C-alpha angles and dihedrals in degrees: 000000000000123000089257091065095247120129115267116247117258114264113266112277095021126099118254115260112273113254106235096177090108093052112027110199092234097051112111097198128045131200123226091268094047094048088048089054091045092053095039095236135105126274093249089065091051091054088049092053089049094051090050090050091236102122121056112245142132132217115234122181091341096310130099119240125188123204107230093215092054093045088054091048091049090052091053093045091053099043115109091342092319125300088232096056087104089065132078116172120179122194126174140056120021121242126170095213094050091043092056095046091051093050089053091049091049090052093047095051092044111179094341090086142012112239115173141159126201119185106222101148127257103286098043088047092055090049090052090049093049089052092051092246093121137032102213134021123203111210142179121178119169136325121347093238091061098039094099086064104029100049096051089044090052099047093044087076091071118083096228095051093107086070096050138092131196120227122189121236102174149311109254139190114253129190143100125333110211139185111263091245088065095058089111088072096036109119095041111082094179091055092049092050091053095051122096094248134154109251136205113207125198123230123272110279097031117129093225092055090049090051090051094049092052093044093049091048089053091051094046094246123142111223090206087066091062121097107240114196102164140029114213128195100204137022088253089054093050093048090047093059089052093048089052091051093244091121140011108217143017140165115262150117127293089242091056091051089050092053091062100034094250132149118255137207115197118223098170149301127289136185120250108204137172121229117201142150115269091245093056090052092070094044109121093232091054092049089048090053089052089051092051091050090052093049124114092243091056091049089050090049090050090055091048093051093041132208100076134122109188097176092116097039109148096012115144102236102178141000127182 
């Protein structure tokens, strides 16, 4: 720097230092102008990317802001077809059919790709999806007849929802999983809810717990009056407690009860859907997952487990 305090000129033959005043390296959020400078393009292109839902951004007080970390991740995802195209991480509601298909896909891909499924429940799964910690979220949230309204209403609470689509897996039978010795009462949900049984409840934000709350309200039963002895974090977890005689009854799907040889009382049908970003929908691994779900082997497995209607499998239910 010269004695006057002005920057020295660049040595002859070298480019002048880049002016980073418009985009400080420590700044977490960038404006349209700053992200245009960051990506070496004009502001018109940034607005075009925003309107197409391709670049991660949010509108605050009428102005677009772009999280630097998400812009960097978006660049990595879109480079050469996406460096993360060999990854498919599902987080959300538990389903025995989906779980088995994913395990088969993971075995088929071996070390060439990471395919995983963690059963967190519907709401936590959506939060993980919104925070870019998962690629796909399986959800179920109430009766099948209302799913075309309930599922979009639920996901609109998440800031990334305008980038998401909803794809149907199946309609499945939901109700109460019960110990085999209670099969005399199986078929009568009101009778089971009135008995002094040991209950397994699901965590808050789980679709099965939501289904139980609504069903009990319709039957005039107070959930606070039930004796809860265990908390489960997936349908398989809940069924396992009953199979080990640590509990008598839990909310869950017919297929989950079948996995563990339990009795089952049907309460109704629900929709099981997949929520995912539009870009993930076209990822080869996701399309391969859909193909596996549509296969004859999967349909046979669905018949074995029971309680599935796959007639709408793969149907696009909602897009922002």
